[in-house]
Every structure is written in structure tokens, then in C-alpha cells.
C-alpha positions as CSV (number, residue, x, y, z in Angstrom):
1,M,143.7,141.8,91.9
2,R,147.4,142.5,91.7
3,K,147.5,143.3,95.4
4,I,145.8,140.1,96.3
5,S,148.2,138.0,94.2
6,F,151.2,139.9,95.6
7,T,149.9,139.3,99.2
8,I,149.5,135.5,98.6
9,F,152.9,135.3,97.0
10,L,154.4,137.2,100.0
11,C,152.8,134.8,102.5
12,L,154.0,131.7,100.7
13,F,157.5,133.2,100.3
14,S,157.7,134.1,104.0
15,L,156.5,130.6,105.0
16,S,159.1,129.0,102.8
17,C,161.8,131.1,104.4
18,F,161.0,130.3,108.0
19,A,159.4,126.8,107.7
20,T,161.2,123.8,109.0
21,S,161.2,120.5,107.1
22,F,161.0,117.1,109.0
23,N,161.8,113.8,107.2
24,S,160.2,110.5,108.1
25,K,162.3,107.8,109.6
26,D,162.0,105.6,106.5
27,G,162.6,108.6,104.1
28,N,159.3,108.1,102.2
29,F,157.9,111.6,102.9
30,S,158.7,115.0,104.6
31,I,156.5,117.7,106.1
32,S,157.2,121.5,106.3
33,L,156.0,123.2,109.5
34,P,156.3,126.7,111.0
35,P,159.0,127.4,113.5
36,K,159.0,126.1,117.1
37,W,158.0,122.5,116.1
38,Q,160.4,120.0,117.6
39,E,161.1,116.4,116.6
40,L,160.9,113.7,119.3
41,A,162.2,110.2,119.3
42,T,160.1,107.6,117.6
43,S,159.1,104.2,118.9
44,N,157.6,101.0,117.7
45,N,155.8,101.6,114.4
46,E,156.2,105.4,114.4
47,V,158.0,107.1,111.6
48,L,157.6,110.7,112.8
49,N,156.8,112.3,116.2
50,L,156.6,116.1,116.5
51,K,155.4,118.5,119.2
52,K,154.8,122.3,119.8
53,G,153.7,123.1,123.2
54,I,150.6,120.9,123.9
55,S,150.1,120.3,120.2
56,R,151.2,116.9,118.7
57,I,151.7,115.4,115.3
58,N,152.3,111.7,115.2
59,V,152.7,109.5,112.0
60,T,152.6,105.7,112.1
61,K,153.0,103.1,109.3
62,L,149.9,101.1,108.2
63,A,150.9,97.5,107.7
64,E,149.7,95.9,104.4
65,C,147.8,99.0,103.3
66,D,149.1,100.3,100.0
67,D,146.0,101.4,98.0
68,L,143.2,103.9,98.3
69,K,140.5,101.3,99.0
70,C,142.4,100.1,102.0
71,L,142.7,103.7,103.3
72,E,139.0,104.3,102.9
73,N,138.1,101.1,104.7
74,T,140.4,101.9,107.6
75,A,139.0,105.5,107.9
76,S,135.4,104.2,107.8
77,S,136.1,101.7,110.6
78,R,137.8,104.4,112.6
79,I,134.7,106.7,112.2
80,K,132.4,103.9,113.5
81,Q,134.6,103.7,116.6
82,I,134.4,107.5,117.1
83,K,130.6,107.5,116.8
84,S,130.3,104.6,119.2
85,K,132.2,106.6,121.8
86,K,129.7,109.5,121.4
87,L,132.4,112.0,120.2
88,K,131.4,115.0,118.1
89,L,132.3,114.4,114.4
90,I,132.9,117.6,112.4
91,K,131.2,117.3,109.0
92,N,131.5,119.5,105.9
93,T,129.1,122.4,106.2
94,Y,127.5,122.1,102.8
95,S,128.1,118.6,101.4
96,G,127.7,116.9,104.8
97,E,130.7,114.5,104.1
98,E,132.5,113.0,107.0
99,I,135.7,112.1,105.2
100,K,137.5,114.8,103.2
101,K,139.6,113.6,100.3
102,S,142.4,115.2,98.3
103,E,145.8,114.6,96.6
104,F,149.4,115.6,97.0
105,S,151.4,117.1,94.2
106,T,152.7,113.6,93.4
107,L,149.0,112.5,92.9
108,D,149.2,110.3,96.0
109,P,145.9,110.4,97.8
110,Y,145.2,111.4,101.3
111,L,142.0,111.6,103.3
112,Y,141.2,112.9,106.8
113,F,138.4,113.8,109.2
114,S,138.2,115.8,112.4
115,Y,136.4,115.3,115.7
116,S,136.3,116.6,119.3
117,D,135.7,115.3,122.8
118,G,134.6,118.6,124.1
119,N,138.0,119.6,125.4
120,K,140.4,118.8,122.6
121,N,140.3,118.9,118.8
122,Y,141.6,115.9,116.9
123,T,142.3,115.3,113.2
124,E,143.2,111.9,111.7
125,G,144.5,111.4,108.2
126,Y,145.5,108.5,106.0
127,F,147.8,108.9,103.0
128,L,150.1,107.0,100.6
129,A,153.8,107.8,100.1
130,N,156.1,105.7,97.9
131,S,153.3,103.1,97.7
132,K,153.2,102.8,101.5
133,G,150.3,103.6,103.8
134,Y,150.5,105.9,106.8
135,K,148.3,107.3,109.5
136,I,148.8,110.8,110.9
137,E,147.2,112.1,114.1
138,L,147.0,115.8,114.9
139,S,145.8,116.9,118.4
140,N,145.3,120.3,120.1
141,L,145.3,122.1,116.8
142,S,142.5,124.2,115.2
143,Y,140.8,122.5,112.3
144,T,142.1,125.2,109.9
145,D,145.7,124.5,111.0
146,S,145.2,120.8,110.7
147,D,144.0,121.1,107.1
148,L,146.9,123.4,106.2
149,Y,149.6,121.1,107.8
150,L,148.2,118.0,106.0
151,S,148.7,119.8,102.7
152,F,152.4,120.4,103.6
153,I,153.2,116.7,103.5
154,A,155.5,116.0,100.5
155,P,155.8,112.3,99.5
156,K,159.1,111.1,98.0
157,P,159.0,111.5,94.2
158,K,158.4,108.3,92.4
159,D,161.4,106.7,90.6
160,I,161.3,107.1,86.8
161,Q,163.0,104.3,84.9
162,D,165.8,105.3,82.5
163,L,164.8,105.2,78.9
164,P,167.1,103.4,76.4
165,L,169.6,105.7,74.7
166,I,170.0,105.8,70.9
167,T,173.6,105.9,69.8
168,E,175.1,106.3,66.3
169,E,176.3,102.7,66.4
170,E,172.6,101.6,66.5
171,P,171.0,103.1,63.4
172,L,167.4,104.0,63.4
173,I,165.1,101.5,61.8
174,E,163.0,103.2,59.3
175,E,159.5,102.1,59.6
176,T,157.0,102.4,56.8
177,I,153.8,103.8,58.1
178,I,150.9,102.3,56.3
179,A,147.7,104.4,56.5
180,P,144.7,102.3,57.4
181,E,142.1,101.8,54.8
182,A,139.2,104.1,55.0
183,Q,136.3,102.3,56.5
184,K,132.9,102.8,55.1
185,P,130.5,104.3,57.7
186,E,128.1,101.8,59.2
187,W,124.6,103.0,58.5
188,K,122.0,102.2,61.2
189,P,118.3,102.7,61.2
190,L,117.0,105.8,62.9
191,S,115.3,103.8,65.6
192,Q,118.5,102.0,66.5
193,T,120.4,105.3,66.6
194,L,117.9,106.8,69.0
195,R,117.9,103.7,71.2
196,D,121.8,103.8,71.4
197,N,121.7,107.5,72.3
198,E,119.1,106.8,75.0
199,I,121.2,104.0,76.5
200,S,124.3,106.2,76.5
201,H,122.4,109.1,78.1
202,K,121.2,106.8,80.9
203,E,124.7,105.5,81.5
204,N,126.1,109.0,81.7
205,N,123.3,110.3,83.9
206,P,122.5,108.1,86.8
207,R,118.9,107.8,87.9
208,F,117.6,109.2,91.1
209,I,118.1,107.0,94.1
210,V,114.7,106.4,95.8
211,S,114.6,104.7,99.2
212,P,111.8,102.1,100.0
213,K,110.8,104.3,102.9
214,F,110.2,107.2,100.6
215,S,108.1,105.1,98.2
216,A,105.9,103.8,101.1
217,I,105.3,107.4,102.3
218,V,104.4,108.6,98.9
219,L,102.0,105.7,98.4
220,I,100.3,106.5,101.8
221,V,100.0,110.2,101.0
222,F,98.7,109.5,97.5
223,L,96.0,107.1,98.9
224,Y,95.0,109.6,101.5
225,I,94.6,112.4,99.0
226,A,92.7,110.1,96.6
227,V,90.2,109.0,99.4
228,A,89.7,112.6,100.6
229,M,89.1,114.0,97.2
230,G,86.7,111.2,96.3
231,F,84.6,111.9,99.4
232,F,84.8,115.7,98.7
233,V,83.6,115.3,95.1
234,C,80.8,112.9,96.1
235,N,79.5,115.2,98.8
236,F,79.8,118.2,96.5
237,V,77.8,116.6,93.7
238,F,75.4,114.4,95.8
239,S,75.0,116.6,98.9
240,S,72.2,115.6,101.3
241,S,69.2,117.9,102.1
242,L,68.0,119.3,105.4
243,Y,66.1,117.0,107.7
244,R,63.2,119.4,108.4
245,H,60.1,117.6,109.7
246,P,56.6,118.8,110.4
247,T,56.5,120.4,113.8
248,N,54.3,122.3,116.1
249,P,53.5,125.6,114.4
250,I,54.1,127.6,117.6
251,S,57.4,125.9,118.3
252,S,60.8,127.5,117.4
253,Y,62.2,124.1,116.4
254,P,63.8,123.1,114.1
255,I,66.5,125.7,114.2
256,I,68.7,125.7,111.0
257,G,72.3,126.9,111.1
258,T,74.5,127.7,108.1
259,R,78.1,128.9,107.9
260,L,78.6,131.9,105.6
261,Y,82.0,131.9,103.7
262,G,84.1,134.6,102.1
263,S,85.4,136.4,105.2
264,P,88.6,135.8,107.3
265,D,86.3,135.9,110.4
266,L,83.7,133.2,111.2
267,F,80.0,134.0,110.3
268,F,77.0,131.8,110.9
269,K,73.4,132.4,110.0
270,F,70.6,130.9,112.1
271,H,66.8,130.9,111.5
272,D,64.1,129.2,113.5
273,N,60.7,127.8,112.7
274,Q,59.0,131.1,113.5
275,G,61.0,133.0,110.9
276,H,63.5,134.7,113.2
277,N,67.0,135.3,111.9
278,F,70.2,135.5,113.9
279,I,73.9,136.2,112.9
280,V,76.9,134.8,114.8
281,T,80.4,136.3,114.3
282,S,83.8,135.5,115.8
283,Q,87.4,136.3,114.9
284,R,89.8,133.4,114.2
285,W,93.3,134.8,113.8
286,S,94.7,132.7,116.5
287,S,93.4,129.5,114.8
288,F,94.7,130.7,111.5
289,L,98.2,131.1,112.9
290,K,98.1,127.7,114.7
291,E,96.9,125.8,111.7
292,C,99.1,127.5,109.1
293,G,102.2,127.1,111.3
294,F,101.5,123.5,112.2
295,Y,100.9,122.3,108.7
296,G,103.5,124.6,107.2
297,A,106.1,122.9,109.5
298,I,104.9,119.5,108.4
299,G,104.9,120.5,104.7
300,F,108.4,121.8,104.6
301,T,109.7,118.9,106.7
302,L,108.1,116.5,104.2
303,L,109.5,118.5,101.3
304,H,113.0,118.2,102.8
305,F,112.5,114.5,103.1
306,I,111.4,114.2,99.5
307,I,114.3,116.2,98.0
308,S,116.9,114.4,100.1
309,S,115.4,111.0,99.2
310,L,115.7,111.9,95.5
311,N,119.4,112.8,96.0
312,R,121.9,112.2,93.2
313,Q,125.6,112.2,93.5
314,D,126.1,115.1,91.1
315,L,123.7,117.2,93.3
316,S,124.9,116.3,96.8
317,T,127.8,118.7,96.6
318,S,125.8,121.5,94.9
319,L,125.6,124.8,96.8
320,W,122.1,125.5,95.6
321,F,120.9,122.0,96.5
322,N,122.2,122.2,100.1
323,T,121.0,125.8,100.4
324,F,117.4,124.7,99.4
325,L,117.5,121.9,102.0
326,S,118.6,124.4,104.7
327,L,115.8,126.7,103.7
328,C,113.3,123.9,104.2
329,Y,114.5,123.5,107.8
330,L,114.3,127.3,108.3
331,F,110.7,127.5,107.1
332,A,109.7,124.5,109.1
333,A,111.1,126.2,112.2
334,L,109.2,129.4,111.3
335,G,106.1,127.4,111.1
336,L,106.5,126.2,114.6
337,V,107.1,129.8,115.7
338,F,103.8,130.8,114.0
339,M,102.0,128.0,115.7
340,L,103.4,129.0,119.1
341,G,102.4,132.6,118.4
342,G,98.8,131.4,117.7
343,Y,98.6,129.7,121.0
344,V,100.0,132.7,122.8
345,L,97.5,135.0,121.0
346,D,94.6,132.6,121.9
347,I,95.6,132.6,125.6
348,L,96.2,136.4,126.0
349,F,93.5,137.7,123.7
350,P,90.7,135.1,123.4
351,S,88.2,136.0,120.7
352,S,84.6,136.7,121.7
353,I,81.4,135.5,120.0
354,F,78.6,137.9,119.2
355,I,75.0,136.9,118.5
356,Y,72.8,139.5,116.7
357,N,69.1,139.4,115.9
358,D,67.6,140.4,112.6
359,K,67.4,144.0,113.8
360,G,71.2,144.2,114.5
361,K,70.9,144.1,118.3
362,V,73.4,142.1,120.3
363,L,71.6,139.3,122.1
364,F,74.6,137.7,123.7
365,K,78.3,138.3,123.9
366,I,80.1,135.0,124.7
367,V,83.5,135.2,126.4
368,R,85.8,132.5,127.5
369,R,86.8,132.1,131.2
370,N,88.8,129.6,133.2
371,R,90.9,128.1,130.4
372,S,92.8,125.0,131.5
373,L,94.4,121.8,130.2
374,F,91.2,119.9,131.0
375,G,88.5,122.2,129.7
376,F,87.0,125.6,129.0
377,S,84.3,127.7,130.5
378,Y,82.2,130.3,128.5
379,L,80.0,133.0,129.9
380,M,77.0,134.2,127.9
381,L,76.5,137.9,128.7
382,T,73.4,140.0,127.8
383,D,73.6,143.5,126.3
384,A,73.7,144.7,129.9
385,Y,76.7,142.4,130.7
386,N,74.7,140.2,133.0
387,V,75.7,136.5,133.0
388,E,72.7,134.7,131.6
389,Y,74.2,131.2,131.1
390,R,77.5,129.3,131.6
391,L,78.8,126.7,129.2
392,E,81.5,124.2,130.2
393,T,83.4,121.5,128.3
394,K,85.8,118.9,129.4
395,K,88.8,118.0,127.3
396,I,89.6,114.7,129.0
397,F,86.9,112.9,127.1
398,F,87.7,111.4,123.7
399,M,84.3,112.6,122.4
400,R,83.1,116.1,122.8
401,K,80.7,117.0,125.7
402,W,79.1,120.3,126.6
403,T,77.1,121.3,129.7
404,L,74.9,124.4,130.0
405,F,74.0,126.0,133.3
406,D,71.6,128.9,134.0
407,K,71.7,131.0,137.2
408,D,70.3,128.2,139.3
409,N,71.4,124.8,138.0
410,Q,72.2,122.6,134.9
411,I,69.6,122.8,132.1
412,L,71.0,120.6,129.3
413,V,73.9,118.3,128.3
414,I,75.2,117.9,124.8
415,R,77.3,114.8,123.8
416,E,78.9,113.7,120.6
417,K,76.9,110.8,119.1
418,S,79.4,108.6,117.2
419,F,82.7,107.3,118.6
420,F,83.7,106.0,115.1
421,K,83.3,109.5,113.5
422,A,85.3,111.1,116.4
423,L,88.2,108.7,115.8
424,A,88.1,108.8,112.0
425,R,87.9,112.6,111.9
426,K,91.2,112.9,113.7
427,L,92.9,111.0,110.9
428,F,91.0,112.2,107.8
429,G,89.2,115.4,108.7
430,H,85.5,115.5,108.0
431,L,86.1,114.0,104.5
432,G,84.0,116.6,102.6
433,G,81.2,116.4,105.2
434,S,80.8,112.6,105.6
435,L,82.4,112.6,109.1
436,R,80.8,115.7,110.5
437,T,79.7,115.6,114.2
438,D,76.2,114.8,115.3
439,Y,75.2,115.6,119.0
440,L,72.6,114.2,121.4
441,V,70.8,116.7,123.6
442,K,69.4,115.9,127.0
443,G,67.7,118.7,129.0
444,K,65.7,119.2,132.1
445,N,62.1,118.0,132.4
446,E,63.2,114.9,130.5
447,S,63.5,116.8,127.3
448,A,65.7,115.3,124.5
449,G,66.8,116.1,121.0
450,Q,69.7,116.2,118.7
451,I,71.9,118.5,116.6
452,T,72.3,116.9,113.2
453,S,75.1,118.0,110.8
454,I,74.1,117.8,107.2
455,R,76.4,115.7,104.9
456,R,77.7,118.6,102.8
457,V,81.0,120.2,101.9
458,T,79.8,123.4,103.6
459,T,78.8,123.6,107.3
460,N,75.0,123.1,107.8
461,F,73.2,121.7,110.8
462,Q,69.7,121.4,112.3
463,I,68.6,121.5,115.9
464,D,65.5,119.5,117.1
465,I,64.1,119.4,120.7
466,D,61.0,117.3,121.5
467,K,59.8,119.7,124.4
468,P,60.3,123.3,123.3
469,Q,59.1,124.6,126.7
470,A,61.9,122.9,128.6
471,F,64.3,125.8,128.1
472,P,64.5,129.0,126.0
473,P,65.5,128.3,122.3
474,V,68.0,131.2,122.5
475,A,70.0,129.1,125.1
476,I,70.6,126.2,122.8
477,L,71.2,128.6,119.9
478,A,74.0,130.3,121.9
479,T,75.4,126.8,122.8
480,A,75.4,125.8,119.1
481,A,77.2,129.0,118.2
482,V,80.0,128.2,120.7
483,I,80.2,124.5,119.5
484,F,80.4,125.3,115.8
485,T,82.7,128.2,116.3
486,K,85.2,126.8,118.8
487,N,85.0,123.1,118.0
488,R,84.1,123.2,114.4
489,D,84.9,120.2,112.2
490,K,87.8,120.8,109.8
491,F,88.5,119.3,106.4
492,Y,92.1,118.3,107.5
493,P,93.2,116.1,110.4
494,W,93.1,118.0,113.7
495,F,93.3,116.7,117.3
496,D,90.9,118.8,119.3
């Protein structure tokens, strides 16, 4: 500690030994600068003009500006001009303030700000000296040097009026000091005392400043959560049942599908009208990264907006407060990185879908091929890696559409049923199952049917076809596996 104090003292002492002092033309202030600074002739309203190489310091008088409020208004107007010229304004790193304020040793105020045009650095300051206002301009200096030189300005000491002298010829007048009568304390009821303390506390602690924009956003978010939770609770308590109808006893329809929860991967269980069971599995790490990254970025951005909207003057300069806001930006950026990583993982290592029968044998391995901005193509491979079917989807349609091909030609088309649900689901998610997707099926030999999603919180659906002989049931089972694995309805808004 002694070494540090001695070093600071030595620096200040050496500066005082070699510094040069320059007085203003009107004698109201002086400024001490390092060697090699030269004084130039002043003109017009200038009171001091200095140079050192390409660096310049120029001080001019401000007419009719003799108080702090006038200086602040002048500086604010100047900053608006700088912003209109698209110049880069240098703000305080933590507090974010544009105008920096301080005082000289004479308690005269000075305020300043810095900006750059890309080639030169500029600093402008406004200060009072001997009740007169001045503007100082520093150019081609580093911001650190500008801050230091401004602190070296020394206004002229204020005149102190002479006090009247007391001589022996004027005897002192003895004054009798009368002690005031002791006043009886004023007793107040307890409720009045508590009310006064509350009023005093509110005056000393200003309330949070809440912007109207913030109030509107909070109201919208609250209504959205209330509506979503209302539908979720209703569908959880009053869930609908399966739409199983009497069918041909030799038909495989209806086929019932149910998602199994409790695993990081996707699992679906299918069973048909003949009692056959099937299991569908697929990994979803790429989707997990995309979804967590996207909504993490939105969440931290919204949190930053909330905290900054509830800003108080006593917090705006707090180190912890500004550090927390910076961390919100950092985590939002990391969320975007996670989302981008999910897209890269999905492109480089697309997850496959496996369909097993009740004996554990792989019936189909479904892999994605020909990914593009306008659609996807999936190949359904048998256990011998022969292509049995090809499933295509187009992304240019607002509603979902799937087309299944066998080795020869098209065998069925699956379209989303409701335009209203497709639109509402992109804003609210599936709302606890109320907006789940239903599909219409049209196949060869004029066969038709539908895939009906059950109105439940969990994923349940039923497949019905009027002509079971039109195509093998395993073909539409594999198609449903791709649809509910790759284009599943989500409980949150998602544009897919």
C-alpha cells in the first residue's frame, strides 16, 4: 500500500514540476497541461486556443449561460445534433450515460461527452468559472487524456466578502440567551404514526418506473398463459375418448396410436383391430437443441426487457444491476447458438425412425433423403434395406400435406383437415389437445379415410380407412409414424 501511495505521489509531483499553466483571456480560469502544448492567438469569442501537434484544445464563452441547467440543455441539444449526423457517441460502459458530470475543487460543475467520426476522437465539455459559462473542445486526443485534461481546469477562486472587524472602541453587546421552553411531545395515535412513516418511506424511496409498453406486454403474456392453462386443465379433466366404431372383424382398422412418455427419445405404441402391436422409436436431440435455444433466447430477451423497464434511478448505476442485464444478453446469444447447433445436427446427422413388431423385429427403418427448403423425402426400408415406400411432403403449403409412393406409383395422399386449427396452432400451440391436427386420407381405388387426433393432453390418434384392401395397413402405419414423429403438434407456438 505504501508503494502504491508513493508512486501516485511521485507521478503527481513530477506532473506539477513539468506542467505548463495557461490562463484564459478573461482571467476566469486556467488549465495545467504537460510540456509541448503551445498557446495560439484567440479570435472572436475564444478565450483560450492551444495546440500540440495535431491535437487541439479550444475554449469559447457561452453567452447568457451561467447555471447548471443551461449547461445541461446546451449539452443535450448538441448530442441530438451529433446523433442526427450518425456519429458514434461513446457511452459509459456500465451506467450507459451519455453525459458525464463532475465538479472542480471550487465546486463549479462541468459536464462532457465524447464521440468519434471514425477517423478522429472528439470530446466536448461545458463548465462554469466565476459564474460564467464556457465550452471546451478537445480533438485528436484519446478519451483517457481528454478526461484527465478536463480535470486540470482550475476556475478562479470566488471572492469572499470581508467580515466586519470588532475593535476595542466598539464594545461587545452582551446578549442574554433565553432557553426555549420545553415543549411537551405531541402524542399521536398509532395508526397516524404508521401512516406518516409509510408516506415518508414512499417519498424517500421512489417507485419503480413502468412504461405503458411494458404493461401492455405483461397483459398480453398473462392472458396468453391464462387461456393456455384453462384449455390444458379442461382437456386434462374432461379428456375425450377414442372414436372406435364397429368394423369388419377381418379388417386391421381402426389402428390406434399412443405416445409413450418418460424418455428423452420419442416412443409411440400402435395396435390394430387384429391385436397386433407395434413400437415406433426416434431420437430427438436436434429438436431439443432447436426448441430450447429458440425459447431460451426469447425468454432471456424478455427478462432483460422486464428488468430494464422496472428501472429505478438508484439501480441504474449499480454494478450488479448492469452486470445482470449483460448476462441476459449473453444467455440470449447462447440460446441462438444452441438453436443453430440443432439445425446443423439435424442436417448432418438426421435421426432415423424404427418400427418394431411385437416380437422385436424391425419392420421398417425410415431415413430422410433430399432435404430442401421446400420439402422432405423419406425412404421406408425393410430389414433387407430394400426401399419399400417413399414419403414426400411439401413445405410451401400452409397446411400439411403428405404423399406416399410405392415402387410403381402414388398410393395415397394425406392432407390436414382444418385451416383454422393450422393457423391457431402456430400462435397458441395445441392448447392442451384442443387444436391437434386431423388428417383426411385419399388412396387408390377410390379409398378414403381419416386420421383423427383425440382431444387429450397426451398424443393419441386413430386411423380409419373405408377400403382396407386398397393398400397394406403397414404402409399407412409407417406414414403415421413419420407424421407424428417429425411433424408432431407441440404445446407451445411453433412454425412448422
